C-alpha positions in Angstrom: -137.1 253.0 -100.3 -140.7 254.3 -100.6 -142.9 253.0 -103.3 -146.4 254.0 -104.6 -148.4 251.2 -106.2 -151.5 252.1 -108.2 -153.4 249.0 -109.2 -157.2 248.6 -109.4 -157.2 244.8 -109.0 -157.5 244.4 -105.2 -155.9 240.9 -105.0 -153.0 241.9 -107.1 -152.5 245.2 -105.3 -152.4 243.4 -101.9 -150.0 240.7 -103.2 -147.6 243.4 -104.6 -147.8 245.4 -101.4 -146.9 242.3 -99.3 -144.1 241.3 -101.7 -142.4 244.7 -101.8 -142.7 245.2 -98.0 -141.0 241.8 -97.6 -138.2 243.2 -99.7 -137.7 246.2 -97.5 -139.8 248.8 -99.3 -142.3 251.1 -97.6 -145.5 250.9 -99.7 -148.5 253.1 -100.3 -151.2 251.5 -102.4 -154.2 253.1 -104.2 -156.8 251.6 -106.5 -157.7 254.4 -108.9 -155.9 256.9 -111.1 -157.2 260.0 -109.3 -155.8 258.8 -106.0 -152.5 257.9 -107.7 -152.2 261.4 -109.0 -153.0 262.9 -105.6 -150.6 260.6 -103.7 -147.8 261.2 -106.3 -148.0 264.9 -105.8 -148.3 264.8 -102.0 -145.3 262.7 -101.0 -141.8 262.0 -102.1 -141.6 258.5 -103.6 -138.5 256.7 -104.9 -140.5 254.9 -107.6 -144.1 254.6 -108.8 -145.8 251.5 -110.3 -148.8 252.5 -112.4 -151.5 250.2 -113.9 -152.7 251.7 -117.2 -156.4 250.6 -117.0 -157.7 252.2 -113.8 -161.0 253.9 -112.9 -161.3 257.7 -112.6 -158.1 258.3 -114.5 -156.0 255.9 -116.5 -152.3 255.4 -115.9 -151.2 257.3 -119.0 -153.1 260.4 -117.9 -151.7 260.1 -114.4 -148.2 259.9 -115.8 -148.8 262.8 -118.2 -150.0 265.0 -115.3 -147.3 264.2 -112.9 -144.6 264.8 -115.5 -146.3 268.1 -116.4 -146.1 268.9 -112.7 -142.4 268.4 -112.8 -142.3 265.0 -111.1 -139.2 263.1 -112.2 -139.8 259.9 -110.0 -139.1 256.7 -112.0 -142.4 255.1 -113.2 -143.0 251.5 -114.1 -146.2 250.9 -116.2 -148.2 247.7 -115.6 -150.9 246.7 -118.0 -152.7 243.8 -119.6 -152.1 245.5 -123.0 -149.0 244.3 -124.8 -149.3 246.0 -128.2 -146.4 248.0 -129.5 -148.5 251.2 -129.7 -149.3 251.1 -126.0 -145.7 250.7 -125.1 -144.7 253.6 -127.3 -147.4 255.8 -125.8 -146.2 255.0 -122.3 -142.6 255.7 -123.0 -143.4 258.9 -125.0 -145.4 260.1 -122.0 -142.5 259.6 -119.6 -142.5 256.0 -118.4 -139.1 254.6 -117.4 -140.1 250.9 -118.0 -143.1 248.9 -119.1 -144.1 245.4 -118.0 -147.2 243.6 -119.5 -149.4 241.3 -117.4 -149.1 238.5 -116.4 -145.6 238.9 -115.0 -143.3 237.3 -112.4 -142.9 239.4 -109.2 -139.2 238.6 -109.2 -138.9 240.3 -112.6 -140.9 243.3 -111.4 -138.7 243.7 -108.4 -135.6 243.4 -110.5 -136.8 246.1 -112.9 -137.8 248.5 -110.1 -134.4 248.1 -108.6 -132.8 248.8 -112.0 -134.9 252.0 -112.2 -133.7 253.1 -108.8 -130.0 252.4 -109.8 -130.4 254.4 -113.0 -131.9 257.3 -111.0 -129.5 257.4 -108.1 -126.4 256.4 -110.2 -124.9 254.6 -107.3 -123.6 251.6 -109.3 -122.2 251.4 -112.9 -124.5 250.3 -115.7 -122.3 247.3 -116.4 -120.5 245.2 -113.8 -117.4 243.1 -114.9 -115.4 240.2 -113.5 -112.9 238.4 -115.6 -114.4 237.7 -119.1 -117.9 238.3 -117.7 -120.1 241.4 -117.8 -123.6 242.0 -116.3 -125.8 244.6 -117.9 -127.7 245.9 -114.9 -130.4 247.7 -116.9 -131.2 244.7 -119.1 -130.5 241.7 -116.9 -128.1 240.3 -119.5 -125.0 238.3 -118.6 -122.4 238.3 -121.4 -119.0 236.7 -122.0 -116.1 237.8 -124.1 -116.8 234.7 -126.2 -119.6 236.7 -127.7 -122.3 234.6 -126.1 -124.9 236.0 -123.6 -127.8 234.8 -121.6 -130.8 236.6 -119.9 -131.2 236.0 -116.2 -134.4 235.7 -114.2 -135.1 238.3 -111.6 -133.6 236.3 -108.7 -130.7 235.0 -110.7 -129.9 238.6 -111.6 -130.0 239.7 -108.0 -127.7 236.8 -106.9 -125.2 237.5 -109.7 -125.3 241.2 -109.0 -124.4 240.5 -105.4 -121.4 238.4 -106.4 -120.2 240.8 -109.1 -120.3 243.8 -106.8 -117.8 242.0 -104.6 -115.9 239.3 -106.5 -113.6 237.3 -104.3 -115.9 237.7 -101.3 -117.4 234.7 -99.7 -121.2 234.9 -99.1 -122.9 232.4 -96.9 -126.3 231.0 -98.0 -127.9 232.8 -95.2 -126.4 236.1 -96.3 -127.5 235.6 -99.9 -131.0 234.7 -98.6 -131.1 237.9 -96.6 -129.8 240.2 -99.3 -131.8 238.8 -102.2 -135.0 237.3 -100.7 -135.3 239.5 -97.6 -134.7 238.5 -94.0 -138.4 237.7 -93.4 -139.0 235.7 -96.6 -141.0 232.5 -96.4 -138.7 230.8 -99.0 -136.6 227.9 -97.9 -132.8 228.1 -97.8 -132.5 225.5 -100.6 -133.8 228.1 -103.0 -130.3 229.7 -102.8 -128.7 226.4 -103.9 -131.1 226.0 -106.8 -130.3 229.5 -108.1 -126.5 229.0 -107.6 -126.8 225.8 -109.7 -128.8 227.6 -112.4 -126.2 230.3 -112.6 -123.4 227.8 -112.9 -125.2 226.2 -115.8 -125.6 229.6 -117.5 -122.0 230.5 -117.0 -121.0 227.3 -118.7 -123.5 227.8 -121.5 -121.8 231.1 -122.5 -118.3 229.7 -122.1 -117.2 231.9 -119.3 -114.1 231.1 -117.2 -115.7 232.8 -114.2 -117.0 230.3 -111.7 -119.0 230.2 -108.5 -117.1 228.1 -106.0 -118.4 226.6 -102.8 -116.2 227.0 -99.8 -117.4 224.1 -97.5 -118.9 225.5 -94.3 -118.4 229.1 -95.4 -120.5 229.8 -98.5 -120.0 230.8 -102.1 -117.4 232.9 -103.9 -117.2 234.3 -107.5 -113.8 233.8 -109.0 -112.2 234.4 -112.4 -109.9 231.6 -113.5 -106.4 232.6 -114.6 -105.4 231.8 -118.2 
């Protein structure tokens, strides 16, 4: 996947570039709006991340111009502004999603992947297993009990992995590779922590779906029979 990041804060731009490259994205990074507009028109990107407050041309104007040019690439807007009017302006101009600063990089990654899913339509919007459903566009895990819970970015990615293949055993190493990336600096125990958190959230919404540990093999998502 090829990503264009337009962010005028050098440290943040570099950090986002490294983060997405570790998660198997090819990244071009620019630091002003004019460059963002030129890059967007010169190459075929799978997604674009645009900061709103940039020199030479703000992100809204960049978005307005690329949409006028016929570009349908999914666009995530990043900004320190969090007022309702700013969000409305971004969406009305053609943004696909909007994330105010400060934000967690895990959430940004999850949202970018959700944009790509919606564009390519290679997975359903809602995954189901037993009494459980996972809204892929909203990161919401819901149960037939009527209760639901929002997942963090990494929790969502782990749960999505399981719900795409219920009954499949995933080793901790495989989960680490698929969710964090094969060259991640994170320790393997981060997988166990997220599995534990997901189990607690499954219990909190009263689901009969469980994540079992197969000793020596890994983890499996199973729906208990009534």
